[in-house]
Every structure is written in structure tokens, then in C-alpha cells.
matplotlib code that plots the C-alpha trace (Angstrom):
import matplotlib.pyplot as plt

x = [3.1, 1.2, -0.9, -0.2, -3.2, -4.1, -4.3, -3.8, -0.2, 1.3, 4.7, 5.2, 3.1, 0.7, 1.1, 4.8, 3.9, 1.8, 4.7, 6.8, 4.3, 2.7, -0.8, -2.8, -6.2, -7.2, -5.6, -4.1, -6.1, -5.3, -6.8, -5.3, -6.3, -7.4, -6.8, -8.9, -11.9, -14.5, -13.6, -15.2, -12.2, -9.9, -12.2, -11.9, -8.1, -8.1, -10.2, -7.5, -5.2, -5.8, -3.5, -3.3, 0.4, 1.0, -0.8, 1.5, 4.5, 3.4, 4.8, 2.6, -0.5, 0.5, 0.9, -2.5, -4.1, -2.2, -3.5, -7.2, -8.1, -6.1, -8.2, -11.4, -10.8, -8.0, -6.1, -2.9, -0.7, -0.3, 0.8, 2.7, 0.4, 1.9, 1.6, 3.3, 4.1, 6.5, 9.5, 8.4, 7.8, 11.3, 12.7, 11.2, 8.1, 6.0, 3.0, -0.2, -3.5, -6.5, -9.9, -12.0, -9.1, -6.4, -2.6, -1.4, 2.2, 3.3, 6.5, 5.8, 8.1, 7.3, 10.6, 13.5, 15.7, 13.5, 14.5, 18.2, 18.1, 16.6, 18.8, 20.2, 17.7, 18.5, 16.5, 17.0, 14.5, 11.9, 12.8, 9.2, 8.3, 10.9, 9.9, 6.3, 7.6, 9.3, 6.3, 4.0, 6.4, 6.8, 3.0, 1.8, 2.1, 5.1, 2.9, 1.6, 4.2, 4.5, 4.3, 6.4, 5.8, 6.6, 5.0, 6.6, 9.0, 6.5, 3.6, 5.8, 7.0, 3.5, 2.2, 5.3, 4.9, 1.1, 1.2, -1.9, -4.1, -5.8, -7.7, -5.8, -2.5, -2.5, 0.3, 2.5, 2.1, 2.7, 5.9, 6.9, 6.4, 9.0, 11.3, 11.6, 15.3, 14.7, 11.7, 14.1, 16.5, 13.6, 12.6, 16.2, 16.3, 13.0, 14.3, 17.4, 15.3, 12.8, 15.6, 17.1, 13.7, 12.6, 16.0, 15.5, 12.0, 13.4, 16.2, 13.5, 11.3, 9.4, 9.0, 7.5, 7.6, 4.8, 5.4, 2.3, 2.3, -1.0, -0.9, 0.3, -3.0, -2.2, 0.6, 0.4, 2.0, 5.3, 5.4, 4.5, 7.7, 9.9, 8.6, 7.5, 8.4, 12.0, 12.5, 10.5, 12.6, 15.8, 14.4, 13.5, 16.9, 18.7, 16.7, 17.4, 21.1, 21.4, 22.4, 19.7, 16.8, 17.7, 15.4, 12.5, 9.4, 8.3, 4.7, 3.9, 0.5, 0.1, -3.3, -4.9, -1.7, -1.7, 0.4, 0.3, 1.1, 4.6, 5.5, 4.4, 6.3, 9.5, 9.7, 10.9, 8.3, 7.6, 3.9, 1.6, -1.3, -4.2, -6.4, -10.1, -10.6, -7.5, -9.5, -7.4, -4.3, -3.0, -2.7, -1.4, 1.5, 2.2, 1.9, 4.8, 6.5, 4.8, 2.3, -0.9, -2.9, -6.4, -8.7, -12.3, -13.8, -14.2, -17.6, -18.9, -18.8, -21.6, -23.9, -25.9, -24.2, -25.4, -23.7, -20.5, -20.4, -21.1, -18.4, -15.9, -16.4, -15.8, -12.3, -11.6, -12.6, -10.4, -7.3, -7.9, -5.1, -2.8, 0.6, 0.8, -2.6, -3.4, -7.0, -7.2, -9.3, -8.4, -7.9, -8.3, -11.3, -13.3, -14.7, -18.3, -17.9, -19.6, -17.0, -19.4, -19.2, -15.4, -15.9, -18.4, -16.0, -13.2, -15.3, -16.6, -13.1, -12.0, -15.0, -14.7]
y = [-30.9, -30.4, -33.1, -34.0, -33.6, -36.8, -36.3, -38.4, -38.7, -37.6, -38.3, -34.5, -31.7, -30.6, -27.0, -27.2, -29.0, -26.0, -23.6, -25.8, -24.9, -28.3, -28.8, -30.5, -32.2, -30.5, -27.3, -27.0, -24.8, -22.4, -19.1, -15.7, -15.0, -18.6, -18.3, -15.4, -13.9, -15.8, -18.9, -19.4, -21.2, -18.3, -15.9, -18.0, -17.7, -14.0, -12.9, -14.0, -11.2, -7.4, -6.7, -8.6, -8.1, -9.2, -12.5, -12.9, -12.9, -16.2, -18.9, -21.7, -19.6, -18.8, -22.5, -23.3, -20.6, -21.7, -25.3, -24.3, -24.0, -27.1, -29.1, -27.6, -27.6, -30.0, -27.4, -27.9, -25.3, -23.7, -20.1, -18.6, -16.8, -13.4, -9.9, -7.8, -5.1, -7.1, -5.4, -1.8, -2.9, -4.4, -1.0, 0.6, 2.2, 0.6, -0.9, -1.4, -2.8, -0.9, -2.6, -1.3, 0.9, -1.4, -0.8, 2.4, 3.5, 5.2, 6.3, 6.9, 8.4, 12.1, 13.8, 12.7, 12.5, 9.7, 7.5, 8.2, 7.6, 4.1, 1.5, -1.2, -4.0, -7.1, -10.1, -11.7, -9.2, -11.3, -14.6, -15.2, -15.4, -18.0, -20.1, -20.0, -21.1, -24.2, -25.0, -25.0, -26.9, -29.6, -29.9, -30.1, -33.2, -33.5, -33.0, -29.6, -26.9, -23.9, -20.3, -17.6, -14.0, -10.3, -7.0, -5.3, -2.4, 0.1, -1.2, -1.1, 2.4, 3.7, 2.4, 3.7, 7.2, 7.4, 5.9, 3.9, 2.4, 4.7, 4.8, 7.7, 7.8, 11.6, 12.1, 9.5, 11.2, 14.7, 13.4, 11.7, 14.9, 16.8, 14.0, 11.6, 10.8, 10.0, 7.8, 5.9, 5.5, 4.0, 1.7, 0.4, -0.2, -2.2, -4.1, -5.2, -6.1, -8.1, -10.1, -11.0, -11.7, -14.0, -15.8, -16.6, -17.9, -20.3, -21.4, -22.2, -24.2, -22.1, -23.8, -20.9, -17.1, -14.7, -10.9, -8.8, -5.5, -4.5, -0.8, -1.2, 0.3, 3.7, 4.3, 5.4, 3.1, 5.1, 5.4, 1.8, 0.8, 3.5, 3.1, -0.5, -3.0, -1.9, -2.8, -6.0, -7.0, -6.2, -8.3, -11.2, -11.0, -11.2, -14.2, -16.0, -15.4, -16.4, -20.1, -20.5, -19.1, -19.6, -22.6, -21.3, -20.3, -16.7, -15.6, -11.9, -10.5, -6.9, -5.4, -4.1, -2.7, -0.1, -2.1, -4.7, -8.4, -8.0, -5.6, -8.1, -10.9, -8.7, -8.7, -12.4, -13.7, -17.4, -17.0, -14.0, -13.9, -12.1, -9.5, -10.3, -7.5, -8.5, -10.3, -8.6, -10.5, -11.9, -15.7, -16.2, -13.9, -15.4, -19.0, -21.1, -18.0, -17.8, -19.8, -18.0, -17.9, -16.5, -14.8, -15.3, -12.2, -13.0, -11.3, -14.1, -16.2, -14.1, -15.3, -18.5, -21.8, -21.5, -18.2, -19.4, -22.5, -20.5, -17.9, -20.5, -22.6, -19.6, -19.2, -23.0, -23.1, -20.2, -21.8, -25.5, -25.9, -23.4, -24.8, -24.0, -22.8, -22.5, -21.8, -18.9, -15.8, -12.5, -11.1, -12.4, -14.0, -11.4, -11.7, -11.9, -15.1, -18.3, -21.1, -23.5, -21.5, -21.9, -25.6, -25.7, -23.7, -26.1, -29.1, -27.8, -27.0, -30.5, -32.0, -29.8]
z = [10.4, 7.2, 5.6, 2.1, -0.3, -2.3, -6.0, -9.1, -10.0, -13.4, -15.0, -15.2, -13.8, -16.5, -15.4, -16.3, -19.5, -20.5, -19.6, -21.9, -24.7, -25.0, -26.4, -23.8, -24.0, -20.7, -19.7, -16.2, -13.8, -11.0, -10.0, -9.1, -5.5, -5.2, -1.4, -0.1, 1.5, -0.7, 1.3, 4.7, 6.0, 5.0, 6.9, 10.0, 10.0, 8.9, 11.9, 14.3, 13.0, 13.1, 10.1, 6.8, 6.4, 10.0, 9.1, 6.1, 8.5, 10.0, 7.7, 9.1, 8.6, 5.0, 4.4, 5.7, 3.6, 0.4, 0.9, 1.4, -2.4, -3.2, -0.7, -2.1, -5.9, -6.7, -8.7, -10.8, -9.1, -5.7, -5.2, -2.3, 0.1, 0.7, -0.7, -3.3, -0.8, 1.3, -0.5, 0.2, 3.8, 4.0, 2.7, 5.8, 4.3, 7.0, 5.1, 7.1, 5.8, 7.1, 7.0, 4.1, 2.9, 1.8, 2.1, 3.7, 3.9, 7.1, 5.5, 1.8, -0.7, -0.5, -1.6, -3.8, -0.8, 0.6, -2.4, -2.0, 1.8, 1.5, 3.0, 0.7, 0.3, 2.5, 1.3, 4.7, 6.1, 4.3, 5.7, 6.8, 3.1, 2.3, 5.3, 3.9, 0.5, 2.1, 4.2, 1.2, -1.0, 1.6, 2.1, -1.5, -3.8, -6.1, -9.2, -8.0, -8.7, -6.5, -7.9, -6.2, -7.1, -6.7, -7.8, -10.8, -10.0, -11.4, -9.3, -6.1, -6.9, -7.6, -4.3, -2.5, -3.8, -3.5, 0.0, -0.6, -3.3, -5.7, -8.9, -10.5, -8.5, -8.8, -6.2, -8.0, -11.4, -9.9, -8.3, -11.6, -13.6, -11.5, -10.4, -13.3, -12.8, -9.1, -10.0, -12.3, -9.3, -7.3, -10.1, -10.3, -6.6, -6.8, -9.8, -7.9, -4.9, -6.9, -8.4, -5.0, -3.5, -6.3, -6.3, -2.6, -3.3, -5.9, -3.5, -0.9, -3.3, -5.8, -9.2, -11.2, -10.9, -11.6, -11.9, -11.1, -12.9, -11.2, -12.3, -15.9, -17.0, -15.6, -18.2, -21.8, -24.4, -24.3, -20.6, -20.1, -21.8, -20.1, -16.5, -16.4, -19.2, -19.5, -15.8, -16.1, -19.1, -17.1, -14.2, -16.4, -18.1, -14.8, -13.7, -16.9, -16.6, -12.9, -12.3, -9.6, -11.6, -15.2, -15.8, -13.8, -16.0, -15.6, -16.0, -16.5, -15.5, -16.7, -15.9, -19.1, -20.6, -23.4, -25.8, -28.5, -28.3, -29.6, -26.8, -24.1, -25.8, -26.0, -22.2, -22.6, -20.1, -20.8, -20.3, -20.6, -18.2, -19.9, -18.1, -18.6, -21.2, -23.3, -26.1, -28.8, -27.9, -31.1, -30.6, -34.1, -33.5, -30.1, -31.3, -30.1, -28.7, -25.2, -23.2, -22.3, -19.1, -18.6, -19.0, -17.7, -16.2, -12.5, -12.4, -14.6, -11.5, -10.1, -12.9, -13.5, -14.2, -17.8, -18.4, -16.6, -18.9, -22.1, -21.4, -20.2, -23.3, -25.5, -24.0, -24.1, -27.7, -28.6, -27.0, -27.5, -30.1, -28.5, -27.4, -23.7, -22.5, -18.8, -17.7, -15.2, -14.5, -16.0, -12.5, -8.9, -7.3, -5.5, -2.0, -3.3, -5.2, -4.0, -3.6, -5.2, -8.4, -8.4, -8.0, -10.8, -13.0, -12.3, -13.1, -16.5, -17.6, -16.8, -18.5, -21.7]

ax = plt.figure().add_subplot(projection="3d")
ax.plot(x, y, z, "-o")
ax.set_aspect("equal")
plt.show()
């Protein structure tokens, strides 16, 4: 049903070579939010659905959307088209996406009892995600690995308590202040759910896993470890011990975290995805310990070709001898980006 995309063939995918900490002449390239509103073909599909999450529940549509950037830019990895809030939705928190507002929870966590009344997580409730994984895996060339993903337990909990996206998450922190032990119970539930969810994605065809800690920047250094990284470390440990997932590389993206390089490496992630402002990441300390992905500021793509090339070459020069470097943005492609700029960026990385 889905047409294969024609690429050059390689003995081993260069994306996986980078995750195995190999020094490569040309880094593999993919982009966070590489399928999205900046692409006209995406917008044509999106307008057929009233709700974003409802669109994500159609595996054949998710496959089509995941393939669009591969067709356009000849990238080195595909990523599952879905959303990090599928797990809270499966817990019965009823996530809706409102135009110009983002995610809104109809049944947010408002009291401690809401946490303890949550039904046990059933990964089968997200079978539409696994079908999308298989569809995409069957449609892409063998040398293009497929990335599955989840939100971090902290990010899922913050959304679930706040009931929507926010800059400050005031409701979440007020709840946390008076109900810390209950929040830990919620984080544990989400950690277990993430494990089962990612395990299923691997069973259905995912080659790599990325964990998105989208709201790591909200936490102080001490709280980041206590409420986020301890649970991410536990999740990664479970994945590395499980027979199904033990050989699957794991990428961690933490948005502008208040921590040092060692703290990120201690999560045991195989690759650290750098936020665009994380220029103080110590590559000497991380050398041969982890792969690195990132970290061009997406806003650079709004600039002239000259500026794009200059800023891109700064990053490529910094990491050219690094064992296991993957070129990516330091966050997702925004809707105001011209696809021709993404094509230009991809070409200059390959020509460097």
C-alpha cells in the first residue's frame, strides 16, 4: 500500500553507526518535528481532521505523514508520527487539541485521589500507535531506521496536572508543593506505562527510542534529578534489562536542563540530544561515553542562506571528530519555516 522511497544503499545505516559512537565523514541527519505544519503536504492532510490527536489515531495517515519529509529531504532516520500525550489519553484523562491553544485535558489530575483512581495502564489501548509503527517500518528503506518515542514521566505528569500547556505550570507546582508523595506515585505510574509503551513500539518495528523531557527546564537542579531524571534513569534501566529492548539505542532530549554534562550521562542514555542553547555541554567529558545529537537553533532557518551556512558550519566544525555525532536541530521545526530552507540545510551538511 505504501511506496518504498529510493535511496542509496549502505552496508549499515549511518544513523545506527553514529549511535554506536563511530566517527563518520558525514553525520547522519534527521530533524525533530520533521513532519509538521511547515510542509504544505502535511497541511493538506491535517485540514481533513478537526482534532490533531484524532488524526494520530489513523495509522495509515501517520505513515503518510512520517514519509513526507523522507520524500522531500532524503533523511537518514524516520520517526513515528504520533504525540507524547497518547499515554495520558489512554489513562482516561481525555486529551483534546484545540486550535491555537494546544492540548487541553478534559479530566486533568486535580486531587490526589485522581492519581490513585487511575486504572492500570493497558498498552493495548494504544494499538493504533503500534500499527503506525509497523506501517512506517514496512514503507521505509532498510537503511533508514525508525525512531519510536515517548514523553518523559515528568513531562507527562506536568501536563496531566496542569491540564494544558503553560509557560510556568503554576497549577502543577502548587499541587506538587502540597502533594509530593502523590506526584511520585503518578510519576511511577507513568514510568511503568512508558516502559510498556516503548516495549510495544520495539516489538512492532522501532529501531531506536527517543525520550522527550520537554519540560525539564521548569525544574531546579535538585528537583530535576528527583522528579525527572531519577525516573528517566529507571525507565532506561528497565529497557536495557528487558530481552525485547536491551539492544535498542536510547536518545534523551531534555529541554534546556539545569544540570551538568555528567548528570545527563548518568541517565545511561546512549545519545544526548542537545537543546539549541546547550553550548556548554562538555564534549571532552562525554567523548566515547555517549553519542550527541543537535543542536542548531531552529530560528536560524528564518535567516539568509549565508547565516544558515555559517551557523551550521560552526556546529559541524565543533563535532567533526566526535565519535557518534548526529546532525539535528536543538528543538523542533516550527510552522513558519520554509521547506526550501530545510532542503538547503540538509544539502550543506552533506556537502561539508
